[in-house]
PDB file of N, CA, C, O and CB in Angstrom:
ATOM      1  N   UNK A   1      -7.215  -9.406  -5.425  1.00  0.00           N
ATOM      2  CA  UNK A   1      -6.230  -8.484  -5.779  1.00  0.00           C
ATOM      3  C   UNK A   1      -5.691  -7.705  -4.499  1.00  0.00           C
ATOM      4  O   UNK A   1      -6.366  -7.369  -3.526  1.00  0.00           O
ATOM      5  CB  UNK A   1      -6.811  -7.537  -6.828  1.00  0.00           C
ATOM      6  N   UNK A   2      -4.511  -7.517  -4.678  1.00  0.00           N
ATOM      7  CA  UNK A   2      -3.916  -6.579  -3.925  1.00  0.00           C
ATOM      8  C   UNK A   2      -3.320  -5.113  -4.536  1.00  0.00           C
ATOM      9  O   UNK A   2      -2.530  -5.220  -5.474  1.00  0.00           O
ATOM     10  CB  UNK A   2      -2.922  -7.312  -3.350  1.00  0.00           C
ATOM     11  N   UNK A   3      -3.620  -3.888  -4.108  1.00  0.00           N
ATOM     12  CA  UNK A   3      -3.426  -2.778  -4.375  1.00  0.00           C
ATOM     13  C   UNK A   3      -2.241  -2.071  -3.521  1.00  0.00           C
ATOM     14  O   UNK A   3      -2.360  -1.960  -2.301  1.00  0.00           O
ATOM     15  CB  UNK A   3      -4.620  -2.249  -4.302  1.00  0.00           C
ATOM     16  N   UNK A   4      -1.333  -1.695  -4.064  1.00  0.00           N
ATOM     17  CA  UNK A   4      -0.526  -0.900  -2.688  1.00  0.00           C
ATOM     18  C   UNK A   4      -0.754   0.640  -3.649  1.00  0.00           C
ATOM     19  O   UNK A   4      -0.446   0.763  -4.834  1.00  0.00           O
ATOM     20  CB  UNK A   4       1.737  -1.550  -2.216  1.00  0.00           C
ATOM     21  N   UNK A   5      -1.264   1.534  -2.919  1.00  0.00           N
ATOM     22  CA  UNK A   5      -1.688   3.042  -3.033  1.00  0.00           C
ATOM     23  C   UNK A   5      -0.603   4.053  -2.333  1.00  0.00           C
ATOM     24  O   UNK A   5      -0.106   3.902  -1.217  1.00  0.00           O
ATOM     25  CB  UNK A   5      -3.198   3.251  -2.272  1.00  0.00           C
ATOM     26  N   UNK A   6      -0.467   4.639  -2.840  1.00  0.00           N
ATOM     27  CA  UNK A   6       0.824   5.930  -2.231  1.00  0.00           C
ATOM     28  C   UNK A   6      -0.202   7.448  -2.335  1.00  0.00           C
ATOM     29  O   UNK A   6      -0.950   7.738  -3.269  1.00  0.00           O
ATOM     30  CB  UNK A   6       2.730   6.129  -3.743  1.00  0.00           C
ATOM     31  N   UNK A   7      -0.009   8.073  -1.354  1.00  0.00           N
ATOM     32  CA  UNK A   7      -0.367   9.643  -1.603  1.00  0.00           C
ATOM     33  C   UNK A   7       0.224  10.111   0.015  1.00  0.00           C
ATOM     34  O   UNK A   7       0.992   9.597   0.827  1.00  0.00           O
ATOM     35  CB  UNK A   7      -2.439  10.029  -1.981  1.00  0.00           C
ATOM     36  N   UNK A   8      -0.673  11.487  -0.042  1.00  0.00           N
ATOM     37  CA  UNK A   8      -0.445  12.276   0.843  1.00  0.00           C
ATOM     38  C   UNK A   8      -1.971  12.286   1.776  1.00  0.00           C
ATOM     39  O   UNK A   8      -3.021  12.769   1.353  1.00  0.00           O
ATOM     40  CB  UNK A   8       0.086  13.631   0.138  1.00  0.00           C
ATOM     41  N   UNK A   9      -1.772  11.581   3.222  1.00  0.00           N
ATOM     42  CA  UNK A   9      -2.807  11.456   4.183  1.00  0.00           C
ATOM     43  C   UNK A   9      -2.958  12.625   4.751  1.00  0.00           C
ATOM     44  O   UNK A   9      -2.281  12.575   5.778  1.00  0.00           O
ATOM     45  CB  UNK A   9      -2.618  10.495   5.138  1.00  0.00           C
ATOM     46  N   UNK A  10      -3.569  13.871   4.649  1.00  0.00           N
ATOM     47  CA  UNK A  10      -4.025  14.652   5.402  1.00  0.00           C
ATOM     48  C   UNK A  10      -4.543  14.496   7.044  1.00  0.00           C
ATOM     49  O   UNK A  10      -4.541  15.332   7.948  1.00  0.00           O
ATOM     50  CB  UNK A  10      -4.818  14.971   4.666  1.00  0.00           C
ATOM     51  N   UNK A  11      -5.013  12.967   7.024  1.00  0.00           N
ATOM     52  CA  UNK A  11      -5.784  12.573   8.396  1.00  0.00           C
ATOM     53  C   UNK A  11      -4.399  12.249   9.363  1.00  0.00           C
ATOM     54  O   UNK A  11      -4.619  12.427  10.561  1.00  0.00           O
ATOM     55  CB  UNK A  11      -7.008  10.982   8.189  1.00  0.00           C
ATOM     56  N   UNK A  12      -3.206  11.865   9.072  1.00  0.00           N
ATOM     57  CA  UNK A  12      -2.050  11.898   9.968  1.00  0.00           C
ATOM     58  C   UNK A  12      -1.081  12.842   9.301  1.00  0.00           C
ATOM     59  O   UNK A  12       0.118  12.650   9.503  1.00  0.00           O
ATOM     60  CB  UNK A  12      -1.413  10.452  10.221  1.00  0.00           C
ATOM     61  N   UNK A  13      -1.476  13.873   8.503  1.00  0.00           N
ATOM     62  CA  UNK A  13      -0.508  14.413   8.040  1.00  0.00           C
ATOM     63  C   UNK A  13       1.102  14.204   7.245  1.00  0.00           C
ATOM     64  O   UNK A  13       2.137  14.807   6.958  1.00  0.00           O
ATOM     65  CB  UNK A  13      -0.523  14.818   8.832  1.00  0.00           C
ATOM     66  N   UNK A  14       0.582  13.200   7.176  1.00  0.00           N
ATOM     67  CA  UNK A  14       2.189  12.476   6.389  1.00  0.00           C
ATOM     68  C   UNK A  14       1.724  11.753   4.785  1.00  0.00           C
ATOM     69  O   UNK A  14       0.591  11.571   4.338  1.00  0.00           O
ATOM     70  CB  UNK A  14       3.009  10.741   7.682  1.00  0.00           C
ATOM     71  N   UNK A  15       2.966  11.468   4.213  1.00  0.00           N
ATOM     72  CA  UNK A  15       2.702  10.743   3.348  1.00  0.00           C
ATOM     73  C   UNK A  15       2.468   9.121   3.672  1.00  0.00           C
ATOM     74  O   UNK A  15       3.062   8.431   4.500  1.00  0.00           O
ATOM     75  CB  UNK A  15       3.632  11.041   2.531  1.00  0.00           C
ATOM     76  N   UNK A  16       1.806   8.883   3.093  1.00  0.00           N
ATOM     77  CA  UNK A  16       1.247   6.931   3.438  1.00  0.00           C
ATOM     78  C   UNK A  16       0.662   6.129   2.255  1.00  0.00           C
ATOM     79  O   UNK A  16      -0.231   6.401   1.453  1.00  0.00           O
ATOM     80  CB  UNK A  16      -0.263   6.759   4.677  1.00  0.00           C
ATOM     81  N   UNK A  17       1.256   5.326   2.370  1.00  0.00           N
ATOM     82  CA  UNK A  17       1.177   4.036   1.538  1.00  0.00           C
ATOM     83  C   UNK A  17       0.016   2.780   1.730  1.00  0.00           C
ATOM     84  O   UNK A  17       0.302   1.990   2.629  1.00  0.00           O
ATOM     85  CB  UNK A  17       2.514   3.411   1.776  1.00  0.00           C
ATOM     86  N   UNK A  18      -0.711   2.626   1.305  1.00  0.00           N
ATOM     87  CA  UNK A  18      -2.477   2.159   1.866  1.00  0.00           C
ATOM     88  C   UNK A  18      -2.568   0.579   1.146  1.00  0.00           C
ATOM     89  O   UNK A  18      -3.035   0.464   0.013  1.00  0.00           O
ATOM     90  CB  UNK A  18      -4.143   3.517   0.973  1.00  0.00           C
ATOM     91  N   UNK A  19      -2.175  -0.372   1.764  1.00  0.00           N
ATOM     92  CA  UNK A  19      -3.202  -1.476   0.911  1.00  0.00           C
ATOM     93  C   UNK A  19      -4.072  -2.052   0.858  1.00  0.00           C
ATOM     94  O   UNK A  19      -4.403  -2.725   1.835  1.00  0.00           O
ATOM     95  CB  UNK A  19      -3.063  -2.193   0.669  1.00  0.00           C
ATOM     96  N   UNK A  20      -4.668  -2.045  -0.060  1.00  0.00           N
ATOM     97  CA  UNK A  20      -5.962  -2.402  -0.783  1.00  0.00           C
ATOM     98  C   UNK A  20      -6.346  -3.798  -1.173  1.00  0.00           C
ATOM     99  O   UNK A  20      -5.682  -4.291  -2.084  1.00  0.00           O
ATOM    100  CB  UNK A  20      -5.982  -1.720  -1.955  1.00  0.00           C
ATOM    101  N   UNK A  21      -7.254  -4.483  -0.669  1.00  0.00           N
ATOM    102  CA  UNK A  21      -7.105  -5.785  -0.882  1.00  0.00           C
ATOM    103  C   UNK A  21      -8.928  -5.789  -1.185  1.00  0.00           C
ATOM    104  O   UNK A  21      -9.782  -5.148  -0.573  1.00  0.00           O
ATOM    105  CB  UNK A  21      -6.263  -6.775   0.544  1.00  0.00           C
ATOM    106  N   UNK A  22      -9.144  -6.938  -2.565  1.00  0.00           N
ATOM    107  CA  UNK A  22     -10.345  -6.695  -3.263  1.00  0.00           C
ATOM    108  C   UNK A  22     -10.582  -8.485  -3.431  1.00  0.00           C
ATOM    109  O   UNK A  22      -9.716  -9.296  -3.757  1.00  0.00           O
ATOM    110  CB  UNK A  22     -10.147  -5.569  -4.855  1.00  0.00           C
ATOM    111  N   UNK A  23     -11.973  -8.753  -3.109  1.00  0.00           N
ATOM    112  CA  UNK A  23     -12.429 -10.378  -3.659  1.00  0.00           C
ATOM    113  C   UNK A  23     -13.425 -10.196  -3.308  1.00  0.00           C
ATOM    114  O   UNK A  23     -13.926  -9.352  -2.566  1.00  0.00           O
ATOM    115  CB  UNK A  23     -11.876 -11.812  -3.171  1.00  0.00           C
ATOM    116  N   UNK A  24     -13.902 -11.289  -4.028  1.00  0.00           N
ATOM    117  CA  UNK A  24     -15.472 -11.515  -4.575  1.00  0.00           C
ATOM    118  C   UNK A  24     -16.408 -10.909  -3.252  1.00  0.00           C
ATOM    119  O   UNK A  24     -17.401 -10.274  -3.606  1.00  0.00           O
ATOM    120  CB  UNK A  24     -15.875 -13.480  -4.922  1.00  0.00           C
ATOM    121  N   UNK A  25     -16.180 -11.048  -1.705  1.00  0.00           N
ATOM    122  CA  UNK A  25     -16.752 -10.856  -0.698  1.00  0.00           C
ATOM    123  C   UNK A  25     -17.051  -9.343  -0.594  1.00  0.00           C
ATOM    124  O   UNK A  25     -17.988  -8.866   0.046  1.00  0.00           O
ATOM    125  CB  UNK A  25     -16.039 -11.424   0.288  1.00  0.00           C
ATOM    126  N   UNK A  26     -15.988  -8.539  -1.419  1.00  0.00           N
ATOM    127  CA  UNK A  26     -16.218  -7.131  -1.018  1.00  0.00           C
ATOM    128  C   UNK A  26     -14.231  -6.503  -1.018  1.00  0.00           C
ATOM    129  O   UNK A  26     -13.396  -6.884  -1.839  1.00  0.00           O
ATOM    130  CB  UNK A  26     -17.276  -7.135   0.925  1.00  0.00           C
ATOM    131  N   UNK A  27     -13.996  -5.610   0.024  1.00  0.00           N
ATOM    132  CA  UNK A  27     -12.643  -5.210   0.322  1.00  0.00           C
ATOM    133  C   UNK A  27     -12.672  -4.893   1.680  1.00  0.00           C
ATOM    134  O   UNK A  27     -13.463  -4.777   2.615  1.00  0.00           O
ATOM    135  CB  UNK A  27     -12.119  -4.079  -0.500  1.00  0.00           C
ATOM    136  N   UNK A  28     -10.771  -4.745   1.241  1.00  0.00           N
ATOM    137  CA  UNK A  28     -10.266  -4.086   2.933  1.00  0.00           C
ATOM    138  C   UNK A  28      -9.970  -3.277   2.117  1.00  0.00           C
ATOM    139  O   UNK A  28     -10.234  -3.454   0.928  1.00  0.00           O
ATOM    140  CB  UNK A  28      -9.028  -4.680   4.210  1.00  0.00           C
ATOM    141  N   UNK A  29      -9.203  -1.937   2.678  1.00  0.00           N
ATOM    142  CA  UNK A  29      -8.474  -1.026   3.033  1.00  0.00           C
ATOM    143  C   UNK A  29      -7.655  -1.031   3.957  1.00  0.00           C
ATOM    144  O   UNK A  29      -8.061  -1.994   4.608  1.00  0.00           O
ATOM    145  CB  UNK A  29      -8.994  -0.281   3.172  1.00  0.00           C
ATOM    146  N   UNK A  30      -6.248  -0.405   4.816  1.00  0.00           N
ATOM    147  CA  UNK A  30      -5.580  -0.798   5.991  1.00  0.00           C
ATOM    148  C   UNK A  30      -5.517   1.052   6.112  1.00  0.00           C
ATOM    149  O   UNK A  30      -4.553   1.650   6.589  1.00  0.00           O
ATOM    150  CB  UNK A  30      -3.941  -2.018   5.860  1.00  0.00           C
ATOM    151  N   UNK A  31      -6.600   1.634   5.636  1.00  0.00           N
ATOM    152  CA  UNK A  31      -6.661   3.281   6.347  1.00  0.00           C
ATOM    153  C   UNK A  31      -7.978   3.343   6.876  1.00  0.00           C
ATOM    154  O   UNK A  31      -8.528   2.347   7.346  1.00  0.00           O
ATOM    155  CB  UNK A  31      -6.467   4.711   5.201  1.00  0.00           C
ATOM    156  N   UNK A  32      -8.597   4.644   6.815  1.00  0.00           N
ATOM    157  CA  UNK A  32      -9.671   5.060   7.794  1.00  0.00           C
ATOM    158  C   UNK A  32     -11.086   5.129   6.018  1.00  0.00           C
ATOM    159  O   UNK A  32     -12.165   5.720   5.984  1.00  0.00           O
ATOM    160  CB  UNK A  32      -9.047   7.176   9.010  1.00  0.00           C
ATOM    161  N   UNK A  33     -10.610   4.529   5.199  1.00  0.00           N
ATOM    162  CA  UNK A  33     -11.468   5.017   3.960  1.00  0.00           C
ATOM    163  C   UNK A  33     -12.902   4.590   4.544  1.00  0.00           C
ATOM    164  O   UNK A  33     -12.889   3.782   5.472  1.00  0.00           O
ATOM    165  CB  UNK A  33     -11.038   4.197   2.320  1.00  0.00           C
ATOM    166  N   UNK A  34     -14.248   5.108   4.038  1.00  0.00           N
ATOM    167  CA  UNK A  34     -15.269   5.179   4.306  1.00  0.00           C
ATOM    168  C   UNK A  34     -15.487   6.088   5.436  1.00  0.00           C
ATOM    169  O   UNK A  34     -16.493   6.795   5.502  1.00  0.00           O
ATOM    170  CB  UNK A  34     -15.636   4.089   4.379  1.00  0.00           C
ATOM    171  N   UNK A  35     -14.563   6.084   6.327  1.00  0.00           N
ATOM    172  CA  UNK A  35     -14.807   7.282   7.522  1.00  0.00           C
ATOM    173  C   UNK A  35     -14.193   8.385   7.542  1.00  0.00           C
ATOM    174  O   UNK A  35     -14.819   9.291   8.092  1.00  0.00           O
ATOM    175  CB  UNK A  35     -14.524   6.935   8.775  1.00  0.00           C
ATOM    176  N   UNK A  36     -13.078   8.669   7.095  1.00  0.00           N
ATOM    177  CA  UNK A  36     -12.315   9.423   7.326  1.00  0.00           C
ATOM    178  C   UNK A  36     -12.908  10.946   6.750  1.00  0.00           C
ATOM    179  O   UNK A  36     -13.642  11.233   5.804  1.00  0.00           O
ATOM    180  CB  UNK A  36     -11.103   8.851   6.832  1.00  0.00           C
ATOM    181  N   UNK A  37     -12.268  11.705   7.721  1.00  0.00           N
ATOM    182  CA  UNK A  37     -13.079  12.935   7.317  1.00  0.00           C
ATOM    183  C   UNK A  37     -12.594  13.762   6.310  1.00  0.00           C
ATOM    184  O   UNK A  37     -13.329  14.689   5.969  1.00  0.00           O
ATOM    185  CB  UNK A  37     -13.275  13.777   8.371  1.00  0.00           C
ATOM    186  N   UNK A  38     -11.491  13.629   5.744  1.00  0.00           N
ATOM    187  CA  UNK A  38     -10.915  14.181   4.336  1.00  0.00           C
ATOM    188  C   UNK A  38     -10.762  13.057   3.039  1.00  0.00           C
ATOM    189  O   UNK A  38      -9.956  13.001   2.110  1.00  0.00           O
ATOM    190  CB  UNK A  38      -9.331  14.790   4.664  1.00  0.00           C
ATOM    191  N   UNK A  39     -11.824  12.270   3.393  1.00  0.00           N
ATOM    192  CA  UNK A  39     -12.036  10.950   2.031  1.00  0.00           C
ATOM    193  C   UNK A  39     -12.597  11.998   0.986  1.00  0.00           C
ATOM    194  O   UNK A  39     -11.830  12.014   0.024  1.00  0.00           O
ATOM    195  CB  UNK A  39     -13.487   9.317   2.383  1.00  0.00           C
ATOM    196  N   UNK A  40     -13.504  12.758   0.839  1.00  0.00           N
ATOM    197  CA  UNK A  40     -14.162  13.625  -0.442  1.00  0.00           C
ATOM    198  C   UNK A  40     -12.723  14.179  -0.991  1.00  0.00           C
ATOM    199  O   UNK A  40     -12.500  13.965  -2.182  1.00  0.00           O
ATOM    200  CB  UNK A  40     -15.450  15.102   0.066  1.00  0.00           C
ATOM    201  N   UNK A  41     -11.732  14.867  -0.238  1.00  0.00           N
ATOM    202  CA  UNK A  41     -10.294  15.536  -1.007  1.00  0.00           C
ATOM    203  C   UNK A  41      -9.201  14.593  -1.123  1.00  0.00           C
ATOM    204  O   UNK A  41      -8.051  14.896  -1.440  1.00  0.00           O
ATOM    205  CB  UNK A  41      -9.601  16.818  -0.165  1.00  0.00           C
ATOM    206  N   UNK A  42      -9.528  13.695  -0.912  1.00  0.00           N
ATOM    207  CA  UNK A  42      -8.027  12.538  -0.486  1.00  0.00           C
ATOM    208  C   UNK A  42      -7.790  12.477  -1.919  1.00  0.00           C
ATOM    209  O   UNK A  42      -8.535  12.890  -2.807  1.00  0.00           O
ATOM    210  CB  UNK A  42      -8.284  10.603   0.423  1.00  0.00           C
ATOM    211  N   UNK A  43      -6.623  11.893  -2.037  1.00  0.00           N
ATOM    212  CA  UNK A  43      -6.362  11.190  -3.660  1.00  0.00           C
ATOM    213  C   UNK A  43      -6.023   9.935  -3.373  1.00  0.00           C
ATOM    214  O   UNK A  43      -5.971   9.106  -4.281  1.00  0.00           O
ATOM    215  CB  UNK A  43      -5.092  11.834  -4.686  1.00  0.00           C
ATOM    216  N   UNK A  44      -5.802   9.672  -2.362  1.00  0.00           N
ATOM    217  CA  UNK A  44      -5.560   8.204  -1.772  1.00  0.00           C
ATOM    218  C   UNK A  44      -7.176   7.521  -2.139  1.00  0.00           C
ATOM    219  O   UNK A  44      -7.453   6.909  -3.171  1.00  0.00           O
ATOM    220  CB  UNK A  44      -5.099   8.244   0.241  1.00  0.00           C
ATOM    221  N   UNK A  45      -7.935   7.760  -1.213  1.00  0.00           N
ATOM    222  CA  UNK A  45      -9.525   7.419  -1.418  1.00  0.00           C
ATOM    223  C   UNK A  45      -9.711   7.699  -2.714  1.00  0.00           C
ATOM    224  O   UNK A  45      -9.997   6.584  -3.152  1.00  0.00           O
ATOM    225  CB  UNK A  45     -10.619   8.254  -0.538  1.00  0.00           C
ATOM    226  N   UNK A  46      -9.746   8.575  -3.795  1.00  0.00           N
ATOM    227  CA  UNK A  46      -9.963   8.582  -5.294  1.00  0.00           C
ATOM    228  C   UNK A  46      -9.241   7.248  -6.188  1.00  0.00           C
ATOM    229  O   UNK A  46      -9.687   6.540  -7.091  1.00  0.00           O
ATOM    230  CB  UNK A  46      -9.308  10.049  -5.829  1.00  0.00           C
ATOM    231  N   UNK A  47      -8.271   7.274  -5.662  1.00  0.00           N
ATOM    232  CA  UNK A  47      -7.667   5.912  -6.398  1.00  0.00           C
ATOM    233  C   UNK A  47      -8.309   4.269  -5.732  1.00  0.00           C
ATOM    234  O   UNK A  47      -8.503   3.244  -6.385  1.00  0.00           O
ATOM    235  CB  UNK A  47      -5.745   5.984  -6.088  1.00  0.00           C
ATOM    236  N   UNK A  48      -8.534   4.499  -4.203  1.00  0.00           N
ATOM    237  CA  UNK A  48      -9.504   3.624  -3.844  1.00  0.00           C
ATOM    238  C   UNK A  48     -10.350   3.455  -4.907  1.00  0.00           C
ATOM    239  O   UNK A  48      -9.970   2.688  -5.791  1.00  0.00           O
ATOM    240  CB  UNK A  48     -10.174   3.996  -2.730  1.00  0.00           C
ATOM    241  N   UNK A  49     -11.482   4.033  -5.028  1.00  0.00           N
ATOM    242  CA  UNK A  49     -12.721   4.515  -5.593  1.00  0.00           C
ATOM    243  C   UNK A  49     -12.267   3.985  -7.168  1.00  0.00           C
ATOM    244  O   UNK A  49     -13.029   3.269  -7.817  1.00  0.00           O
ATOM    245  CB  UNK A  49     -13.053   6.362  -5.316  1.00  0.00           C
ATOM    246  N   UNK A  50     -11.131   4.361  -7.622  1.00  0.00           N
ATOM    247  CA  UNK A  50     -10.963   3.826  -9.117  1.00  0.00           C
ATOM    248  C   UNK A  50     -11.044   2.654  -9.401  1.00  0.00           C
ATOM    249  O   UNK A  50     -11.663   2.122 -10.322  1.00  0.00           O
ATOM    250  CB  UNK A  50      -9.891   4.059  -9.673  1.00  0.00           C
ATOM    251  N   UNK A  51     -10.114   2.003  -8.232  1.00  0.00           N
ATOM    252  CA  UNK A  51      -9.583   0.680  -8.185  1.00  0.00           C
ATOM    253  C   UNK A  51     -11.001  -0.029  -8.340  1.00  0.00           C
ATOM    254  O   UNK A  51     -11.282  -0.532  -9.428  1.00  0.00           O
ATOM    255  CB  UNK A  51      -8.654   0.303  -6.762  1.00  0.00           C
ATOM    256  N   UNK A  52     -11.960  -0.084  -7.212  1.00  0.00           N
ATOM    257  CA  UNK A  52     -13.127  -0.419  -7.084  1.00  0.00           C
ATOM    258  C   UNK A  52     -14.470  -0.149  -7.927  1.00  0.00           C
ATOM    259  O   UNK A  52     -15.636  -0.516  -7.783  1.00  0.00           O
ATOM    260  CB  UNK A  52     -13.209  -0.082  -6.110  1.00  0.00           C
ATOM    261  N   UNK A  53     -13.930   0.498  -8.689  1.00  0.00           N
ATOM    262  CA  UNK A  53     -14.842   0.656 -10.187  1.00  0.00           C
ATOM    263  C   UNK A  53     -14.471  -0.506 -11.039  1.00  0.00           C
ATOM    264  O   UNK A  53     -15.226  -1.395 -11.433  1.00  0.00           O
ATOM    265  CB  UNK A  53     -14.469   2.150 -11.161  1.00  0.00           C
ATOM    266  N   UNK A  54     -13.064  -0.356 -11.288  1.00  0.00           N
ATOM    267  CA  UNK A  54     -12.405  -1.519 -12.245  1.00  0.00           C
ATOM    268  C   UNK A  54     -12.714  -2.810 -11.736  1.00  0.00           C
ATOM    269  O   UNK A  54     -12.781  -3.647 -12.637  1.00  0.00           O
ATOM    270  CB  UNK A  54     -10.798  -1.459 -12.358  1.00  0.00           C
ATOM    271  N   UNK A  55     -12.952  -3.308 -10.445  1.00  0.00           N
ATOM    272  CA  UNK A  55     -13.248  -4.717 -10.109  1.00  0.00           C
ATOM    273  C   UNK A  55     -14.789  -4.702 -10.294  1.00  0.00           C
ATOM    274  O   UNK A  55     -15.392  -5.723  -9.963  1.00  0.00           O
ATOM    275  CB  UNK A  55     -12.732  -5.192  -8.551  1.00  0.00           C
ATOM    276  N   UNK A  56     -15.411  -3.768 -10.733  1.00  0.00           N
ATOM    277  CA  UNK A  56     -17.132  -3.986 -10.518  1.00  0.00           C
ATOM    278  C   UNK A  56     -17.517  -4.605 -12.226  1.00  0.00           C
ATOM    279  O   UNK A  56     -18.674  -4.897 -12.530  1.00  0.00           O
ATOM    280  CB  UNK A  56     -18.195  -2.014 -10.044  1.00  0.00           C
TER     281      UNK A  56
END
């Protein structure tokens, strides 16, 4: 599945639209999800976690 998630990215200090692709093998996001220093407070990262939980 493909999801487009929008929100403010503190890492680049701008609004951002992120593509999240999920399949049986895992997922891929076109942002620094997993290693971003602001991930704990990021609305986009929260949306990614929510979509990943829905797909498990």
